[in-house]
C-alpha positions as CSV (number, residue, x, y, z in Angstrom):
1,M,0.0,0.0,0.0
2,A,1.3,3.4,-0.9
3,S,2.6,5.9,1.7
4,T,0.8,9.1,2.6
5,A,3.3,11.2,0.6
6,S,2.8,9.3,-2.7
7,F,-0.9,10.2,-2.7
8,L,-0.7,13.8,-1.4
9,A,2.5,15.3,-2.7
10,T,1.0,17.2,-5.5
11,L,-1.6,19.2,-3.5
12,A,-1.7,23.0,-4.1
13,S,-0.1,25.4,-1.7
14,S,-1.2,28.8,-0.4
15,T,0.5,32.2,-0.1
16,A,-0.2,33.2,3.5
17,T,2.1,33.4,6.5
18,A,1.4,33.1,10.3
19,S,3.1,34.5,13.3
20,L,4.9,32.3,15.9
21,S,1.9,32.6,18.1
22,A,-0.4,31.2,15.4
23,T,-3.4,29.2,16.3
24,P,-5.1,26.5,14.2
25,V,-6.6,27.7,11.0
26,S,-10.0,26.3,10.2
27,G,-11.7,26.0,6.9
28,G,-14.6,28.1,5.7
29,S,-17.1,25.4,5.3
30,S,-20.4,25.6,7.1
31,K,-20.6,23.6,10.4
32,V,-23.0,21.6,12.5
33,R,-23.5,22.7,16.1
34,F,-23.0,20.1,18.8
35,L,-25.2,21.0,21.8
36,P,-24.2,19.5,25.2
37,A,-26.7,18.4,27.7
38,T,-27.3,20.7,30.7
39,A,-29.6,18.5,32.9
40,Q,-30.0,14.9,33.8
41,R,-33.1,14.5,31.7
42,R,-31.1,15.8,28.8
43,R,-28.0,13.7,29.6
44,A,-27.6,12.7,26.0
45,V,-26.0,15.3,23.7
46,V,-28.1,16.2,20.7
47,L,-26.5,16.9,17.3
48,R,-28.5,19.3,15.2
49,A,-27.6,20.1,11.6
50,A,-28.0,23.7,10.6
51,V,-29.0,23.1,7.0
52,S,-31.4,24.7,4.6
53,G,-34.6,23.0,3.4
54,A,-33.0,22.4,0.0
55,E,-30.0,20.6,1.6
56,K,-32.3,18.4,3.6
57,E,-34.0,17.3,0.4
58,K,-30.6,16.5,-1.2
59,A,-29.0,14.9,1.7
60,K,-29.4,11.1,2.1
61,P,-29.7,9.9,5.7
62,S,-26.5,8.1,6.8
63,E,-26.6,4.7,8.4
64,S,-24.4,5.3,11.3
65,G,-23.9,1.6,12.0
66,D,-22.8,0.8,8.4
67,K,-20.0,3.3,7.7
68,G,-17.2,1.5,9.5
69,G,-18.3,-1.9,8.2
70,K,-18.5,-0.9,4.5
71,D,-15.1,0.8,4.5
72,A,-12.7,-1.6,6.1
73,R,-9.8,0.9,6.5
74,V,-12.1,3.3,8.5
75,V,-12.8,1.7,11.8
76,Q,-15.9,2.8,13.7
77,V,-15.5,3.1,17.5
78,H,-18.5,3.1,19.8
79,S,-17.1,4.3,23.2
80,A,-14.3,6.0,25.0
81,E,-12.8,2.7,25.9
82,E,-12.6,1.6,22.2
83,L,-11.0,4.9,21.2
84,D,-8.4,4.7,24.0
85,S,-7.6,1.1,23.0
86,A,-7.2,2.1,19.3
87,L,-4.9,5.0,20.2
88,Q,-2.7,2.8,22.4
89,A,-2.5,0.1,19.7
90,A,-1.4,2.7,17.1
91,K,1.7,3.6,19.2
92,N,3.5,6.3,17.2
93,R,1.4,6.0,14.0
94,L,-0.9,9.0,13.2
95,V,-4.5,8.3,14.1
96,V,-7.2,10.5,12.4
97,V,-10.6,10.5,14.1
98,E,-13.6,11.9,12.5
99,F,-16.4,12.9,14.8
100,A,-19.6,13.0,12.8
101,A,-23.4,12.9,13.0
102,S,-25.8,10.7,11.1
103,H,-27.9,13.6,9.9
104,S,-25.1,16.0,9.2
105,V,-24.9,17.0,5.6
106,N,-21.3,18.2,5.9
107,S,-20.2,14.9,7.6
108,S,-21.6,13.0,4.7
109,R,-19.8,15.3,2.2
110,I,-16.4,14.9,3.7
111,Y,-16.6,11.2,4.5
112,P,-15.8,9.9,1.0
113,C,-12.5,11.8,1.2
114,M,-11.8,10.1,4.6
115,V,-12.4,6.7,2.9
116,E,-10.2,7.5,0.0
117,L,-7.3,8.6,2.2
118,S,-7.7,5.5,4.3
119,R,-7.3,3.3,1.2
120,T,-4.2,5.1,0.0
121,C,-2.4,6.1,3.2
122,G,-1.3,2.8,4.7
123,D,0.8,4.5,7.4
124,V,-2.2,6.2,9.0
125,D,-5.1,4.8,11.1
126,F,-8.6,6.2,10.5
127,L,-11.4,6.1,13.0
128,L,-15.0,7.2,12.9
129,V,-17.2,8.3,15.8
130,M,-20.9,8.9,15.2
131,G,-21.6,11.3,18.0
132,D,-25.4,10.7,17.9
133,E,-25.2,6.9,17.9
134,S,-25.5,6.2,21.6
135,D,-25.1,7.6,25.1
136,A,-21.5,6.2,25.0
137,T,-20.5,8.2,21.9
138,R,-22.2,11.3,23.3
139,E,-20.2,11.0,26.4
140,L,-17.0,10.5,24.3
141,C,-17.8,13.7,22.4
142,L,-18.2,15.5,25.7
143,R,-14.9,14.2,27.0
144,E,-13.1,15.2,23.8
145,G,-14.7,18.7,23.8
146,I,-16.4,18.2,20.5
147,T,-18.9,21.1,19.9
148,Q,-19.3,20.9,16.1
149,V,-19.2,18.2,13.4
150,P,-17.5,17.2,11.2
151,H,-14.6,17.5,13.6
152,F,-11.2,15.8,12.9
153,S,-8.7,15.1,15.7
154,F,-5.2,13.9,15.0
155,Y,-3.4,11.8,17.6
156,K,0.2,10.5,17.9
157,G,1.3,8.3,20.8
158,T,-2.2,8.9,22.4
159,E,-1.5,12.6,22.4
160,K,-3.8,15.0,20.4
161,V,-1.4,16.9,18.2
162,H,-4.0,18.8,16.0
163,E,-7.7,19.3,15.4
164,E,-9.9,20.9,12.8
165,E,-13.5,21.7,12.3
166,G,-15.5,22.4,9.1
167,I,-12.7,21.7,6.7
168,G,-12.8,20.5,3.1
169,P,-11.1,17.6,1.3
170,D,-7.9,19.5,0.3
171,Q,-7.3,20.7,3.9
172,L,-8.0,17.3,5.3
173,A,-5.5,15.6,2.9
174,G,-2.9,18.3,3.6
175,D,-3.3,17.7,7.4
176,V,-2.8,14.0,7.0
177,L,0.4,14.5,5.0
178,Y,1.8,17.1,7.4
179,Y,1.2,15.2,10.6
180,G,1.4,11.6,9.4
181,D,4.0,10.9,6.7
182,N,7.2,9.4,8.0
183,H,8.5,8.2,4.6
184,A,8.9,11.5,2.7
185,A,12.3,12.5,1.5
186,V,12.2,15.3,4.0
187,V,14.6,15.0,6.9
188,Q,12.9,15.5,10.3
189,L,15.0,17.6,12.7
190,H,14.3,17.8,16.4
191,N,17.1,19.9,17.9
192,R,20.3,22.0,17.1
193,A,22.5,18.9,17.0
194,D,20.3,17.4,14.2
195,V,20.7,20.6,12.2
196,E,24.4,20.8,12.7
197,A,24.9,17.1,11.7
198,L,22.9,17.6,8.5
199,M,24.9,20.7,7.7
200,A,28.1,18.9,8.1
201,E,26.9,16.1,5.8
202,N,26.2,18.6,3.1
203,S,29.2,20.8,3.3
204,G,32.3,20.9,1.1
205,E,32.7,20.9,-2.7
206,D,30.2,18.1,-3.2
207,G,27.7,19.4,-0.7
208,K,24.1,20.2,-1.6
209,L,22.0,23.2,-0.9
210,L,20.1,22.5,2.4
211,V,16.5,23.8,2.5
212,L,15.2,23.9,6.0
213,D,11.5,24.3,6.4
214,V,10.7,25.9,9.8
215,G,7.1,25.9,11.0
216,L,4.7,25.2,13.8
217,K,2.5,22.2,14.4
218,H,-0.7,24.3,14.3
219,C,0.2,26.7,11.5
220,G,-2.3,26.6,8.6
221,P,0.1,28.0,5.9
222,C,2.8,25.5,7.1
223,V,0.4,22.6,6.5
224,K,-0.7,23.9,3.1
225,V,2.9,24.4,1.7
226,Y,4.2,21.1,3.0
227,P,2.9,19.0,0.0
228,T,5.0,21.2,-2.2
229,V,8.0,20.7,0.0
230,V,7.6,16.9,-0.3
231,K,7.3,17.1,-4.0
232,L,10.4,19.3,-4.4
233,S,12.4,17.0,-2.1
234,R,12.0,14.3,-4.7
235,T,12.3,16.3,-7.9
236,M,15.4,18.2,-6.6
237,A,17.0,15.2,-4.8
238,D,20.2,15.4,-6.9
239,T,20.9,19.1,-6.0
240,A,19.2,19.9,-2.7
241,V,18.4,18.3,0.7
242,F,15.1,19.2,2.3
243,A,14.6,19.2,6.1
244,R,11.8,20.3,8.5
245,M,11.7,21.5,12.0
246,N,8.6,22.4,14.1
247,G,9.5,25.1,16.5
248,D,6.9,24.1,19.0
249,E,8.0,20.5,19.2
250,N,10.2,21.1,22.2
251,D,12.2,23.8,23.9
252,A,15.4,23.0,21.9
253,C,13.6,23.7,18.6
254,M,12.1,27.0,19.9
255,E,15.5,28.1,21.1
256,F,17.0,27.3,17.7
257,L,14.3,29.4,16.0
258,K,15.1,32.3,18.2
259,D,18.8,32.1,17.5
260,M,18.0,32.0,13.8
261,E,15.8,35.1,14.2
262,V,12.8,33.3,12.8
263,V,9.8,35.5,13.6
264,E,7.2,34.3,11.1
265,V,6.3,30.9,9.8
266,P,6.7,29.2,7.4
267,T,10.3,30.3,7.0
268,F,12.7,28.5,4.7
269,L,16.4,28.8,5.5
270,F,18.8,28.2,2.7
271,I,22.1,26.8,4.0
272,R,25.3,26.0,2.1
273,D,28.7,25.1,3.5
274,N,27.5,25.5,7.1
275,K,26.2,29.1,6.5
276,I,22.7,30.5,6.1
277,V,22.9,32.2,2.6
278,G,19.3,33.3,2.5
279,R,15.7,32.8,3.6
280,Y,12.2,33.0,2.2
281,V,9.2,33.8,4.4
282,G,5.9,32.6,3.0
283,S,4.1,29.6,1.4
284,G,3.9,30.6,-2.3
285,K,4.8,27.6,-4.4
286,G,6.3,29.6,-7.3
287,E,8.2,32.0,-5.0
288,L,9.7,29.1,-3.1
289,I,10.8,27.3,-6.2
290,G,12.3,30.5,-7.5
291,E,14.3,31.1,-4.3
292,I,15.6,27.6,-4.3
293,L,16.8,27.9,-7.9
294,R,18.4,31.2,-7.2
295,Y,20.5,29.8,-4.3
296,Q,21.5,27.0,-6.6
297,G,23.0,29.5,-9.0
298,V,20.1,29.5,-11.5
299,R,19.2,32.9,-12.8
300,V,15.6,33.6,-12.1
301,T,13.6,36.5,-13.6
302,Y,10.4,37.5,-11.8
């Protein structure tokens, strides 16, 4: 089965940037409100879809009990215990959980993308929780703080690393690549020592240009440009080495970003012979390619 990168590497990128204090960027799609119970007689959480009459006519009711069964790579969980067990079994693999509702138009619209990703991305586990299925799933939604559906939570090592609400297929696919792919030709760096070792490997007469992608875990523009980074890491493998560091992964990464005077993300540092020879701040695909070519000695006219 193909890796995540092979399916997602050609996704389009955006042109925005985010500050180091960036928060998750959500999509613009309409959402479904998730209303928590406020009294014992209303213990069950009720999911209500805010859709127009026309949407109700077009939408086909979902069979909440059938989704996981029909799509073998998407596993439906029915309680907090089942979710916790699945997260523990996944260990360090990315786990994507969709929280949905049987009568939610937007849940039904995004679900085919979830299924397609599950079939193609063998290095990621996909789970489905139908929030209105039972008291157990309602309690699970309360525990996880789900207030709107469709809601996607991303876990690694049982830790929630990211979450999104109301997103479209392209953003979901980009999120899966950004948080889940461990097989891309992009070197993952976790501290200064990793950076220095990679710089040493690519110094000297035969050294390649090192392109260091600096971002944050919850930066929307960082997520959107990453498929371009993955694709370039393959097409330019003979002349450049691509690496990535998330500043908010640990204190060592954040300290390195401060020393490099990175104040906006994504920032791309261009390194040759152990020296930073330039940088590009932004997520424009064309601009990024142009800057890489420029620091490889290719004359670029804008």
